N, CA, C and O atoms as CSV, one atom per row, in Angstrom:
chain,resi,resn,atom,element,x,y,z
A,1,MET,N,N,37.587,-60.349,-18.813
A,1,MET,CA,C,38.212,-59.388,-19.766
A,1,MET,C,C,37.162,-60.730,-21.449
A,1,MET,O,O,36.619,-60.393,-22.501
A,2,VAL,N,N,37.309,-61.679,-21.010
A,2,VAL,CA,C,36.889,-62.494,-22.793
A,2,VAL,C,C,35.326,-61.996,-22.805
A,2,VAL,O,O,35.085,-61.402,-23.856
A,3,VAL,N,N,34.448,-62.060,-22.117
A,3,VAL,CA,C,33.255,-61.642,-21.291
A,3,VAL,C,C,32.883,-60.110,-22.694
A,3,VAL,O,O,32.077,-59.881,-23.596
A,4,LYS,N,N,34.068,-59.459,-22.050
A,4,LYS,CA,C,33.860,-57.726,-22.225
A,4,LYS,C,C,34.119,-57.668,-23.759
A,4,LYS,O,O,33.272,-57.074,-24.427
A,5,LEU,N,N,35.329,-58.285,-24.478
A,5,LEU,CA,C,35.702,-58.558,-25.790
A,5,LEU,C,C,34.515,-59.274,-26.657
A,5,LEU,O,O,34.408,-58.963,-27.843
A,6,LYS,N,N,33.666,-60.181,-26.111
A,6,LYS,CA,C,32.651,-60.338,-26.750
A,6,LYS,C,C,31.427,-59.573,-26.878
A,6,LYS,O,O,30.732,-59.592,-27.894
A,7,ILE,N,N,31.220,-59.027,-26.036
A,7,ILE,CA,C,30.609,-57.662,-26.130
A,7,ILE,C,C,30.350,-56.743,-26.840
A,7,ILE,O,O,29.373,-56.214,-27.370
A,8,GLU,N,N,31.955,-56.578,-26.724
A,8,GLU,CA,C,32.491,-54.911,-27.331
A,8,GLU,C,C,32.357,-56.052,-29.588
A,8,GLU,O,O,32.009,-55.498,-30.632
A,9,HIS,N,N,32.664,-57.124,-29.471
A,9,HIS,CA,C,32.572,-57.492,-30.621
A,9,HIS,C,C,31.042,-57.528,-31.535
A,9,HIS,O,O,30.859,-57.521,-32.752
A,10,LYS,N,N,30.097,-57.566,-30.421
A,10,LYS,CA,C,28.836,-57.854,-30.473
A,10,LYS,C,C,28.337,-56.048,-31.398
A,10,LYS,O,O,27.724,-55.787,-32.433
A,11,ASN,N,N,28.822,-55.439,-30.624
A,11,ASN,CA,C,28.907,-53.828,-30.532
A,11,ASN,C,C,28.556,-53.002,-31.794
A,11,ASN,O,O,27.615,-52.339,-32.230
A,12,PHE,N,N,30.576,-53.626,-32.375
A,12,PHE,CA,C,31.488,-53.417,-33.532
A,12,PHE,C,C,29.881,-54.415,-34.622
A,12,PHE,O,O,29.156,-53.573,-35.151
A,13,LEU,N,N,29.689,-55.031,-34.737
A,13,LEU,CA,C,28.836,-56.133,-35.869
A,13,LEU,C,C,27.780,-54.845,-35.610
A,13,LEU,O,O,28.129,-53.923,-36.347
A,14,LYS,N,N,27.128,-54.644,-35.162
A,14,LYS,CA,C,25.670,-54.275,-34.974
A,14,LYS,C,C,26.048,-52.679,-35.823
A,14,LYS,O,O,25.232,-52.136,-36.568
A,15,ARG,N,N,27.070,-52.260,-35.599
A,15,ARG,CA,C,27.359,-50.762,-35.739
A,15,ARG,C,C,27.571,-50.551,-36.933
A,15,ARG,O,O,27.146,-49.528,-37.471
A,16,LEU,N,N,28.291,-51.500,-37.610
A,16,LEU,CA,C,28.523,-51.806,-38.437
A,16,LEU,C,C,27.642,-52.154,-39.598
A,16,LEU,O,O,27.587,-51.475,-40.623
A,17,PHE,N,N,26.762,-53.555,-39.324
A,17,PHE,CA,C,25.296,-53.662,-40.111
A,17,PHE,C,C,24.428,-52.068,-40.074
A,17,PHE,O,O,23.756,-51.668,-41.025
A,18,TYR,N,N,24.585,-51.426,-38.986
A,18,TYR,CA,C,23.156,-50.087,-39.076
A,18,TYR,C,C,23.666,-49.288,-40.058
A,18,TYR,O,O,23.110,-48.872,-41.075
A,19,ASN,N,N,25.355,-49.022,-39.451
A,19,ASN,CA,C,26.014,-47.611,-40.397
A,19,ASN,C,C,25.524,-48.266,-42.322
A,19,ASN,O,O,25.269,-47.670,-43.369
A,20,LEU,N,N,25.579,-49.257,-42.056
A,20,LEU,CA,C,25.823,-49.985,-44.317
A,20,LEU,C,C,24.289,-50.207,-44.711
A,20,LEU,O,O,23.873,-50.312,-45.865
A,21,ASN,N,N,23.279,-50.276,-43.172
A,21,ASN,CA,C,22.087,-50.009,-43.505
A,21,ASN,C,C,21.897,-48.801,-44.186
A,21,ASN,O,O,21.718,-48.944,-45.395
A,22,ASP,N,N,21.881,-47.392,-43.669
A,22,ASP,CA,C,22.172,-46.583,-43.444
A,22,ASP,C,C,22.546,-45.599,-44.860
A,22,ASP,O,O,22.137,-44.633,-45.504
A,23,ARG,N,N,23.602,-46.593,-44.808
A,23,ARG,CA,C,24.259,-46.178,-46.470
A,23,ARG,C,C,23.199,-46.285,-47.596
A,23,ARG,O,O,22.578,-45.436,-48.236
A,24,ASN,N,N,23.220,-47.782,-47.604
A,24,ASN,CA,C,22.504,-48.421,-48.404
A,24,ASN,C,C,21.032,-47.457,-48.694
A,24,ASN,O,O,20.857,-47.208,-49.887
A,25,LEU,N,N,19.803,-46.811,-47.579
A,25,LEU,CA,C,18.823,-46.395,-47.721
A,25,LEU,C,C,19.051,-45.401,-48.031
A,25,LEU,O,O,18.013,-44.741,-47.988
A,26,ILE,N,N,20.649,-44.276,-48.662
A,26,ILE,CA,C,20.180,-42.547,-49.078
A,26,ILE,C,C,21.196,-43.617,-49.880
A,26,ILE,O,O,22.242,-43.425,-49.260
A,27,LEU,N,N,21.551,-44.805,-51.067
A,27,LEU,CA,C,21.843,-44.614,-52.158
A,27,LEU,C,C,20.197,-45.132,-53.007
A,27,LEU,O,O,19.770,-44.589,-54.026
A,28,THR,N,N,19.828,-45.745,-52.612
A,28,THR,CA,C,18.191,-46.114,-52.948
A,28,THR,C,C,17.660,-45.105,-53.054
A,28,THR,O,O,17.142,-44.793,-54.126
A,29,GLN,N,N,17.628,-44.248,-51.913
A,29,GLN,CA,C,17.070,-43.011,-52.452
A,29,GLN,C,C,17.455,-42.243,-53.225
A,29,GLN,O,O,16.561,-41.470,-53.571
A,30,MET,N,N,18.919,-41.974,-53.943
A,30,MET,CA,C,18.725,-41.955,-54.640
A,30,MET,C,C,18.946,-41.857,-56.442
A,30,MET,O,O,19.136,-40.953,-57.256
A,31,GLU,N,N,18.781,-43.449,-56.480
A,31,GLU,CA,C,18.484,-43.783,-57.313
A,31,GLU,C,C,17.444,-43.648,-57.839
A,31,GLU,O,O,17.207,-43.508,-59.038
A,32,VAL,N,N,16.533,-43.692,-56.700
A,32,VAL,CA,C,15.275,-43.768,-57.609
A,32,VAL,C,C,14.700,-42.331,-57.524
A,32,VAL,O,O,13.482,-42.221,-57.385
A,33,LEU,N,N,15.525,-41.149,-57.600
A,33,LEU,CA,C,14.974,-40.328,-57.371
A,33,LEU,C,C,16.029,-40.022,-59.077
A,33,LEU,O,O,15.865,-39.062,-59.830
A,34,ASN,N,N,16.836,-40.933,-59.227
A,34,ASN,CA,C,17.250,-40.383,-60.544
A,34,ASN,C,C,17.066,-41.504,-61.678
A,34,ASN,O,O,17.767,-41.606,-62.685
A,35,GLY,N,N,15.751,-42.508,-61.239
A,35,GLY,CA,C,14.680,-42.960,-62.332
A,35,GLY,C,C,14.802,-44.458,-61.848
A,35,GLY,O,O,13.852,-45.237,-61.929
A,36,LYS,N,N,16.480,-44.934,-61.156
A,36,LYS,CA,C,16.326,-46.198,-61.099
A,36,LYS,C,C,15.129,-47.371,-60.434
A,36,LYS,O,O,13.988,-47.016,-60.139
A,37,LYS,N,N,15.505,-48.449,-60.311
A,37,LYS,CA,C,14.365,-49.051,-59.589
A,37,LYS,C,C,15.441,-50.176,-58.469
A,37,LYS,O,O,16.596,-50.603,-58.470
A,38,TRP,N,N,14.314,-50.268,-57.684
A,38,TRP,CA,C,15.285,-51.089,-56.455
A,38,TRP,C,C,15.629,-51.949,-57.035
A,38,TRP,O,O,15.291,-52.386,-58.136
A,39,LYS,N,N,16.602,-52.371,-56.054
A,39,LYS,CA,C,17.527,-53.541,-56.308
A,39,LYS,C,C,16.807,-54.913,-56.078
A,39,LYS,O,O,17.038,-55.949,-56.701
A,40,PHE,N,N,15.695,-54.698,-54.855
A,40,PHE,CA,C,15.362,-55.632,-54.270
A,40,PHE,C,C,13.728,-55.647,-54.444
A,40,PHE,O,O,13.107,-55.119,-55.366
A,41,LYS,N,N,13.098,-56.493,-53.164
A,41,LYS,CA,C,11.815,-56.404,-53.850
A,41,LYS,C,C,10.915,-55.855,-52.450
A,41,LYS,O,O,11.424,-56.235,-51.396
A,42,CYS,N,N,9.529,-54.935,-52.284
A,42,CYS,CA,C,9.591,-54.581,-51.445
A,42,CYS,C,C,8.297,-55.301,-50.949
A,42,CYS,O,O,7.194,-55.683,-51.343
A,43,SER,N,N,9.189,-55.251,-49.720
A,43,SER,CA,C,7.945,-55.680,-48.404
A,43,SER,C,C,6.589,-55.527,-48.492
A,43,SER,O,O,5.920,-56.528,-48.238
A,44,ALA,N,N,5.887,-54.281,-48.860
A,44,ALA,CA,C,4.917,-54.097,-48.409
A,44,ALA,C,C,3.617,-54.574,-47.879
A,44,ALA,O,O,3.243,-55.054,-48.949
A,45,GLY,N,N,2.911,-54.751,-47.300
A,45,GLY,CA,C,1.728,-55.672,-46.783
A,45,GLY,C,C,2.183,-57.284,-46.897
A,45,GLY,O,O,1.402,-58.184,-47.203
A,46,ILE,N,N,3.642,-57.470,-46.580
A,46,ILE,CA,C,3.778,-58.784,-46.177
A,46,ILE,C,C,4.194,-58.541,-45.559
A,46,ILE,O,O,3.468,-58.875,-44.622
A,47,ASN,N,N,5.388,-57.895,-44.981
A,47,ASN,CA,C,6.197,-57.552,-43.733
A,47,ASN,C,C,5.414,-56.247,-42.889
A,47,ASN,O,O,5.663,-56.063,-41.698
A,48,ASP,N,N,4.600,-55.512,-43.524
A,48,ASP,CA,C,3.956,-54.647,-42.695
A,48,ASP,C,C,2.436,-53.970,-43.635
A,48,ASP,O,O,2.147,-54.047,-44.829
A,49,ILE,N,N,1.915,-53.500,-42.785
A,49,ILE,CA,C,0.768,-53.106,-43.594
A,49,ILE,C,C,-0.037,-51.892,-43.112
A,49,ILE,O,O,-0.272,-52.176,-41.937
A,50,VAL,N,N,-0.570,-50.739,-43.357
A,50,VAL,CA,C,-1.394,-49.555,-42.924
A,50,VAL,C,C,-2.347,-49.731,-42.322
A,50,VAL,O,O,-2.824,-50.769,-42.783
A,51,LEU,N,N,-3.038,-49.331,-41.462
A,51,LEU,CA,C,-4.344,-49.499,-40.862
A,51,LEU,C,C,-4.158,-47.838,-40.425
A,51,LEU,O,O,-3.241,-47.383,-39.742
A,52,GLU,N,N,-5.177,-47.163,-40.960
A,52,GLU,CA,C,-5.807,-45.680,-40.624
A,52,GLU,C,C,-6.153,-45.813,-39.548
A,52,GLU,O,O,-6.042,-46.818,-38.846
A,53,SER,N,N,-6.863,-44.267,-39.159
A,53,SER,CA,C,-7.118,-44.498,-38.093
A,53,SER,C,C,-8.815,-44.159,-38.217
A,53,SER,O,O,-9.495,-43.999,-37.203
A,54,ASP,N,N,-9.295,-44.089,-39.374
A,54,ASP,CA,C,-10.385,-44.650,-39.684
A,54,ASP,C,C,-10.808,-45.819,-39.551
A,54,ASP,O,O,-12.003,-45.978,-39.302
A,55,GLY,N,N,-9.934,-46.948,-39.683
A,55,GLY,CA,C,-10.550,-47.958,-39.811
A,55,GLY,C,C,-10.177,-48.537,-41.365
A,55,GLY,O,O,-10.425,-49.719,-41.605
A,56,ASN,N,N,-9.478,-47.532,-42.585
A,56,ASN,CA,C,-9.140,-48.234,-43.395
A,56,ASN,C,C,-7.890,-48.711,-43.542
A,56,ASN,O,O,-6.983,-48.185,-42.896
A,57,LEU,N,N,-7.687,-49.545,-44.218
A,57,LEU,CA,C,-6.161,-50.621,-44.653
A,57,LEU,C,C,-5.814,-50.821,-46.107
A,57,LEU,O,O,-6.300,-51.530,-46.988
A,58,ARG,N,N,-4.726,-49.886,-46.064
A,58,ARG,CA,C,-3.467,-49.880,-47.119
A,58,ARG,C,C,-2.633,-50.973,-47.022
A,58,ARG,O,O,-2.408,-51.667,-46.030
A,59,ILE,N,N,-2.014,-51.099,-48.607
A,59,ILE,CA,C,-0.921,-51.727,-48.208
A,59,ILE,C,C,0.259,-51.028,-48.164
A,59,ILE,O,O,1.392,-51.197,-47.711
A,60,CYS,N,N,-0.396,-50.128,-48.819
A,60,CYS,CA,C,1.583,-48.945,-48.390
A,60,CYS,C,C,0.767,-47.540,-47.949
A,60,CYS,O,O,-0.396,-47.292,-48.269
A,61,GLU,N,N,1.568,-46.752,-47.210
A,61,GLU,CA,C,0.881,-45.273,-47.309
A,61,GLU,C,C,0.631,-44.393,-48.593
A,61,GLU,O,O,0.118,-43.285,-48.756
A,62,LEU,N,N,1.236,-45.389,-49.499
A,62,LEU,CA,C,1.120,-44.453,-51.023
A,62,LEU,C,C,0.388,-45.284,-51.686
A,62,LEU,O,O,0.612,-44.892,-52.831
A,63,THR,N,N,-0.419,-46.266,-51.800
A,63,THR,CA,C,-1.592,-47.004,-52.468
A,63,THR,C,C,-2.777,-46.802,-52.207
A,63,THR,O,O,-2.955,-46.128,-51.192
A,64,PRO,N,N,-3.928,-47.229,-52.899
A,64,PRO,CA,C,-4.889,-46.862,-52.784
A,64,PRO,C,C,-5.518,-48.068,-51.468
A,64,PRO,O,O,-5.158,-49.172,-51.059
A,65,LYS,N,N,-6.844,-46.913,-51.093
A,65,LYS,CA,C,-7.738,-47.845,-49.639
A,65,LYS,C,C,-7.947,-49.060,-50.402
A,65,LYS,O,O,-8.345,-48.977,-51.565
A,66,LEU,N,N,-7.734,-50.099,-49.897
A,66,LEU,CA,C,-8.558,-51.509,-49.790
A,66,LEU,C,C,-9.538,-51.645,-49.296
A,66,LEU,O,O,-10.297,-52.403,-49.902
A,67,GLY,N,N,-10.045,-51.057,-48.043
A,67,GLY,CA,C,-11.384,-50.885,-47.312
A,67,GLY,C,C,-11.402,-50.773,-46.258
A,67,GLY,O,O,-10.376,-50.574,-45.607
A,68,SER,N,N,-12.428,-50.851,-45.808
A,68,SER,CA,C,-12.608,-50.130,-44.551
A,68,SER,C,C,-12.291,-51.855,-43.675
A,68,SER,O,O,-12.447,-52.829,-44.412
A,69,LEU,N,N,-11.951,-52.090,-42.463
A,69,LEU,CA,C,-11.636,-53.099,-41.578
A,69,LEU,C,C,-13.488,-53.325,-41.163
A,69,LEU,O,O,-14.093,-54.339,-41.511
A,70,LEU,N,N,-14.145,-52.185,-40.387
A,70,LEU,CA,C,-15.068,-52.709,-39.482
A,70,LEU,C,C,-16.628,-52.559,-40.815
A,70,LEU,O,O,-17.795,-52.179,-40.721
A,71,GLU,N,N,-15.645,-53.170,-42.082
A,71,GLU,CA,C,-16.999,-54.212,-43.061
A,71,GLU,C,C,-16.234,-55.109,-43.458
A,71,GLU,O,O,-16.804,-55.946,-44.158
A,72,SER,N,N,-14.939,-55.306,-43.257
A,72,SER,CA,C,-14.593,-56.398,-44.188
A,72,SER,C,C,-12.931,-56.811,-42.734
A,72,SER,O,O,-12.343,-56.036,-41.978
A,73,SER,N,N,-12.757,-58.334,-42.970
A,73,SER,CA,C,-11.515,-59.173,-42.232
A,73,SER,C,C,-10.192,-58.521,-43.087
A,73,SER,O,O,-10.538,-58.317,-44.251
A,74,PRO,N,N,-9.367,-58.296,-42.943
A,74,PRO,CA,C,-8.136,-58.066,-43.390
A,74,PRO,C,C,-8.132,-59.242,-44.433
A,74,PRO,O,O,-7.956,-58.985,-45.624
A,75,GLU,N,N,-8.319,-60.490,-44.011
A,75,GLU,CA,C,-7.941,-61.280,-44.956
A,75,GLU,C,C,-8.431,-61.221,-46.491
A,75,GLU,O,O,-7.790,-61.316,-47.537
A,76,ASP,N,N,-10.048,-60.994,-46.197
A,76,ASP,CA,C,-10.664,-60.792,-47.393
A,76,ASP,C,C,-10.325,-59.552,-48.289
A,76,ASP,O,O,-10.480,-59.603,-49.509
A,77,LEU,N,N,-9.665,-57.975,-47.384
A,77,LEU,CA,C,-9.072,-57.702,-47.622
A,77,LEU,C,C,-7.700,-57.782,-48.602
A,77,LEU,O,O,-7.386,-57.106,-49.582
A,78,LEU,N,N,-7.366,-58.328,-48.269
A,78,LEU,CA,C,-6.005,-58.670,-48.622
A,78,LEU,C,C,-6.339,-59.512,-50.040
A,78,LEU,O,O,-5.478,-59.825,-50.863
A,79,LYS,N,N,-7.399,-59.734,-50.121
A,79,LYS,CA,C,-7.587,-61.756,-51.245
A,79,LYS,C,C,-8.675,-60.853,-51.934
A,79,LYS,O,O,-9.631,-61.543,-52.287
A,80,SER,N,N,-8.838,-59.356,-52.268
A,80,SER,CA,C,-9.469,-58.117,-53.092
A,80,SER,C,C,-8.693,-58.272,-54.460
A,80,SER,O,O,-7.506,-58.412,-54.757
A,81,GLU,N,N,-10.022,-58.174,-55.248
A,81,GLU,CA,C,-9.014,-57.835,-56.631
A,81,GLU,C,C,-7.980,-56.322,-56.285
A,81,GLU,O,O,-7.000,-55.978,-56.947
A,82,ARG,N,N,-8.259,-55.973,-55.690
A,82,ARG,CA,C,-7.893,-54.266,-55.910
A,82,ARG,C,C,-6.672,-54.536,-55.269
A,82,ARG,O,O,-5.655,-53.888,-55.513
A,83,SER,N,N,-6.726,-55.556,-54.378
A,83,SER,CA,C,-5.148,-56.259,-53.502
A,83,SER,C,C,-4.285,-56.294,-54.263
A,83,SER,O,O,-3.242,-55.663,-54.434
A,84,LYS,N,N,-5.035,-57.494,-54.971
A,84,LYS,CA,C,-4.218,-58.570,-56.184
A,84,LYS,C,C,-3.169,-57.070,-57.364
A,84,LYS,O,O,-1.971,-57.047,-57.646
A,85,LYS,N,N,-4.185,-56.153,-57.715
A,85,LYS,CA,C,-3.387,-55.204,-58.771
A,85,LYS,C,C,-2.158,-54.654,-57.741
A,85,LYS,O,O,-0.931,-54.740,-57.776
A,86,ILE,N,N,-2.979,-54.141,-56.951
A,86,ILE,CA,C,-1.610,-53.000,-56.266
A,86,ILE,C,C,-0.544,-54.263,-55.577
A,86,ILE,O,O,0.460,-53.773,-55.061
A,87,PHE,N,N,-0.591,-55.132,-55.534
A,87,PHE,CA,C,0.290,-56.485,-55.014
A,87,PHE,C,C,1.072,-56.914,-56.462
A,87,PHE,O,O,2.294,-57.063,-56.493
A,88,GLU,N,N,0.093,-57.118,-57.817
A,88,GLU,CA,C,0.968,-56.623,-59.051
A,88,GLU,C,C,2.281,-55.414,-59.466
A,88,GLU,O,O,3.462,-55.593,-59.761
A,89,MET,N,N,1.582,-54.352,-59.350
A,89,MET,CA,C,2.337,-53.111,-59.263
A,89,MET,C,C,3.629,-53.131,-58.984
A,89,MET,O,O,4.650,-52.935,-59.644
A,90,ILE,N,N,3.245,-53.584,-57.157
A,90,ILE,CA,C,4.575,-53.387,-55.913
A,90,ILE,C,C,5.606,-54.473,-56.959
A,90,ILE,O,O,6.710,-53.934,-57.036
A,91,LYS,N,N,5.593,-55.302,-57.463
A,91,LYS,CA,C,5.676,-57.230,-58.095
A,91,LYS,C,C,6.551,-56.155,-59.557
A,91,LYS,O,O,7.587,-56.346,-60.192
A,92,LYS,N,N,6.123,-55.706,-59.573
A,92,LYS,CA,C,6.680,-55.463,-61.035
A,92,LYS,C,C,7.544,-53.966,-60.901
A,92,LYS,O,O,8.161,-53.397,-61.801
A,93,HIS,N,N,7.373,-53.532,-59.477
A,93,HIS,CA,C,8.151,-52.208,-58.938
A,93,HIS,C,C,7.677,-51.291,-60.163
A,93,HIS,O,O,8.539,-50.785,-60.881
A,94,ASP,N,N,6.569,-51.112,-60.365
A,94,ASP,CA,C,5.785,-49.676,-60.978
A,94,ASP,C,C,6.217,-48.600,-59.706
A,94,ASP,O,O,6.676,-47.480,-59.927
A,95,CYS,N,N,6.000,-49.109,-58.460
A,95,CYS,CA,C,5.699,-47.654,-57.992
A,95,CYS,C,C,7.179,-47.720,-56.615
A,95,CYS,O,O,7.221,-47.400,-55.427
A,96,ASP,N,N,8.378,-48.407,-57.764
A,96,ASP,CA,C,9.451,-48.113,-56.060
A,96,ASP,C,C,9.119,-46.800,-55.843
A,96,ASP,O,O,8.487,-46.226,-56.731
A,97,CYS,N,N,9.495,-46.047,-54.571
A,97,CYS,CA,C,9.386,-44.934,-53.787
A,97,CYS,C,C,10.727,-44.556,-52.841
A,97,CYS,O,O,11.703,-45.261,-52.582
A,98,THR,N,N,10.475,-43.455,-52.505
A,98,THR,CA,C,11.492,-43.160,-51.300
A,98,THR,C,C,10.840,-43.263,-50.398
A,98,THR,O,O,11.339,-42.588,-49.497
A,99,HIS,N,N,9.915,-43.764,-50.070
A,99,HIS,CA,C,9.188,-43.588,-48.575
A,99,HIS,C,C,9.975,-44.299,-47.763
A,99,HIS,O,O,10.056,-45.505,-47.996
A,100,ILE,N,N,10.614,-43.822,-46.806
A,100,ILE,CA,C,11.945,-44.492,-45.091
A,100,ILE,C,C,10.674,-45.463,-44.500
A,100,ILE,O,O,10.963,-46.080,-43.474
A,101,CYS,N,N,9.378,-45.654,-45.007
A,101,CYS,CA,C,8.665,-46.961,-43.760
A,101,CYS,C,C,8.918,-48.218,-45.000
A,101,CYS,O,O,9.640,-49.171,-44.706
A,102,ASN,N,N,8.353,-48.149,-46.217
A,102,ASN,CA,C,8.715,-49.187,-46.802
A,102,ASN,C,C,9.964,-49.880,-47.076
A,102,ASN,O,O,10.095,-51.102,-47.005
A,103,LEU,N,N,11.055,-48.893,-47.454
A,103,LEU,CA,C,12.146,-48.555,-47.605
A,103,LEU,C,C,13.016,-49.179,-47.422
A,103,LEU,O,O,13.873,-49.618,-48.189
A,104,SER,N,N,12.806,-49.317,-45.910
A,104,SER,CA,C,14.044,-49.894,-44.959
A,104,SER,C,C,13.494,-51.281,-43.974
A,104,SER,O,O,14.121,-52.097,-43.297
A,105,SER,N,N,11.853,-51.077,-44.295
A,105,SER,CA,C,11.597,-52.205,-43.759
A,105,SER,C,C,11.794,-53.469,-45.167
A,105,SER,O,O,12.106,-54.633,-44.917
A,106,SER,N,N,11.505,-52.885,-46.831
A,106,SER,CA,C,11.824,-53.994,-47.178
A,106,SER,C,C,13.865,-53.954,-47.507
A,106,SER,O,O,14.443,-54.953,-47.936
A,107,MET,N,N,14.508,-52.809,-47.232
A,107,MET,CA,C,15.872,-53.134,-46.959
A,107,MET,C,C,16.668,-54.044,-45.974
A,107,MET,O,O,17.817,-54.483,-45.958
A,108,THR,N,N,15.468,-54.155,-45.075
A,108,THR,CA,C,15.582,-55.106,-43.944
A,108,THR,C,C,16.092,-56.530,-44.140
A,108,THR,O,O,17.176,-57.097,-44.000
A,109,HIS,N,N,14.782,-56.894,-44.546
A,109,HIS,CA,C,14.861,-58.214,-45.559
A,109,HIS,C,C,15.623,-58.269,-46.597
A,109,HIS,O,O,15.412,-59.289,-47.253
A,110,SER,N,N,16.461,-57.561,-47.041
A,110,SER,CA,C,16.768,-58.037,-48.403
A,110,SER,C,C,18.394,-57.815,-47.951
A,110,SER,O,O,18.920,-56.756,-48.294
A,111,TYR,N,N,19.520,-59.214,-46.870
A,111,TYR,CA,C,20.801,-59.687,-46.347
A,111,TYR,C,C,21.439,-59.404,-48.064
A,111,TYR,O,O,22.350,-58.586,-48.199
A,112,ARG,N,N,21.095,-59.858,-48.825
A,112,ARG,CA,C,21.868,-59.962,-50.423
A,112,ARG,C,C,22.094,-58.599,-50.680
A,112,ARG,O,O,23.228,-58.133,-50.786
A,113,ASN,N,N,20.969,-57.883,-50.796
A,113,ASN,CA,C,21.066,-56.050,-51.327
A,113,ASN,C,C,22.358,-55.747,-50.343
A,113,ASN,O,O,23.430,-55.213,-50.630
A,114,LEU,N,N,22.011,-56.134,-49.418
A,114,LEU,CA,C,23.044,-55.125,-48.369
A,114,LEU,C,C,24.429,-55.671,-48.442
A,114,LEU,O,O,25.353,-55.048,-48.965
A,115,PHE,N,N,24.560,-56.965,-47.853
A,115,PHE,CA,C,26.280,-57.302,-48.091
A,115,PHE,C,C,26.483,-57.256,-49.221
A,115,PHE,O,O,27.580,-56.730,-49.407
A,116,VAL,N,N,25.608,-57.761,-50.873
A,116,VAL,CA,C,26.375,-58.376,-51.431
A,116,VAL,C,C,26.523,-57.036,-52.643
A,116,VAL,O,O,27.606,-56.688,-53.113
A,117,ASP,N,N,25.037,-56.340,-53.040
A,117,ASP,CA,C,25.174,-55.319,-54.082
A,117,ASP,C,C,25.999,-53.867,-53.242
A,117,ASP,O,O,26.655,-53.122,-53.970
A,118,ARG,N,N,25.956,-53.712,-52.505
A,118,ARG,CA,C,26.288,-52.421,-51.878
A,118,ARG,C,C,27.579,-52.896,-51.297
A,118,ARG,O,O,28.678,-52.827,-51.848
A,119,LEU,N,N,27.350,-53.317,-50.288
A,119,LEU,CA,C,28.681,-53.864,-49.852
A,119,LEU,C,C,30.225,-54.218,-50.964
A,119,LEU,O,O,31.183,-53.446,-50.931
A,120,LEU,N,N,30.221,-54.981,-51.518
A,120,LEU,CA,C,30.762,-56.127,-52.566
A,120,LEU,C,C,30.991,-54.860,-53.637
A,120,LEU,O,O,31.932,-54.068,-53.599
A,121,LEU,N,N,30.167,-54.869,-54.359
A,121,LEU,CA,C,29.984,-54.655,-55.643
A,121,LEU,C,C,30.729,-53.489,-55.840
A,121,LEU,O,O,31.833,-53.396,-56.377
A,122,ASP,N,N,29.728,-52.221,-55.151
A,122,ASP,CA,C,30.099,-51.303,-54.851
A,122,ASP,C,C,31.277,-50.416,-54.689
A,122,ASP,O,O,31.637,-49.377,-55.243
A,123,ASN,N,N,31.793,-51.217,-53.679
A,123,ASN,CA,C,33.349,-51.297,-53.352
A,123,ASN,C,C,34.254,-51.051,-54.616
A,123,ASN,O,O,35.232,-50.310,-54.714
A,124,LEU,N,N,33.686,-51.850,-55.538
A,124,LEU,CA,C,34.718,-51.974,-56.167
A,124,LEU,C,C,34.874,-50.932,-57.332
A,124,LEU,O,O,35.840,-50.825,-58.087
A,125,LYS,N,N,33.704,-50.178,-57.320
A,125,LYS,CA,C,33.573,-49.027,-58.100
A,125,LYS,C,C,33.842,-48.404,-57.608
A,125,LYS,O,O,34.056,-48.564,-56.407
A,126,THR,N,N,34.040,-47.022,-58.384
A,126,THR,CA,C,34.024,-45.439,-58.008
A,126,THR,C,C,33.043,-45.139,-56.846
A,126,THR,O,O,31.875,-45.436,-57.095
A,127,PHE,N,N,33.352,-44.481,-55.336
A,127,PHE,CA,C,32.085,-43.906,-55.209
A,127,PHE,C,C,31.655,-42.947,-55.663
A,127,PHE,O,O,32.025,-41.833,-55.293
A,128,LYS,N,N,30.574,-43.187,-56.775
A,128,LYS,CA,C,29.871,-41.718,-57.528
A,128,LYS,C,C,29.246,-41.175,-56.696
A,128,LYS,O,O,29.093,-40.114,-57.301
A,129,TYR,N,N,28.437,-40.941,-55.215
A,129,TYR,CA,C,27.850,-40.436,-54.418
A,129,TYR,C,C,28.532,-39.707,-53.696
A,129,TYR,O,O,28.157,-38.613,-53.275
A,130,PHE,N,N,29.575,-40.213,-53.478
A,130,PHE,CA,C,30.471,-39.404,-52.268
A,130,PHE,C,C,31.986,-38.909,-52.405
A,130,PHE,O,O,32.999,-39.203,-51.770
A,131,LYS,N,N,31.688,-37.813,-53.767
A,131,LYS,CA,C,33.088,-37.323,-53.842
A,131,LYS,C,C,33.190,-36.134,-53.619
A,131,LYS,O,O,34.296,-35.594,-53.648
């Protein structure tokens, strides 16, 4: 019996985390569409990167191509002047988007945003998005 309770407990916490994460995703997309910036940093180029079928590399699907892996190494492309400009743009939140891949990846690495900003602070306010 005790083992079963532990498994149910883990399943409940896992469901709670994914439900909060999904809610956070929808709220963040709505905020961006209303002109607000992400409350967390984008992890494009850090946690994930885009490799196209023709060998071109991008920091994100929505950023310019860095170059081809057929001509340069990934390290060289990520250290190039072009990539530095793109990383600076990302850091300044000049390109916050509603793109599901980078948004969900970045949110997954931002526990503070999920648990503090969304769960605690939003619950102290009126649920303006779900009236």
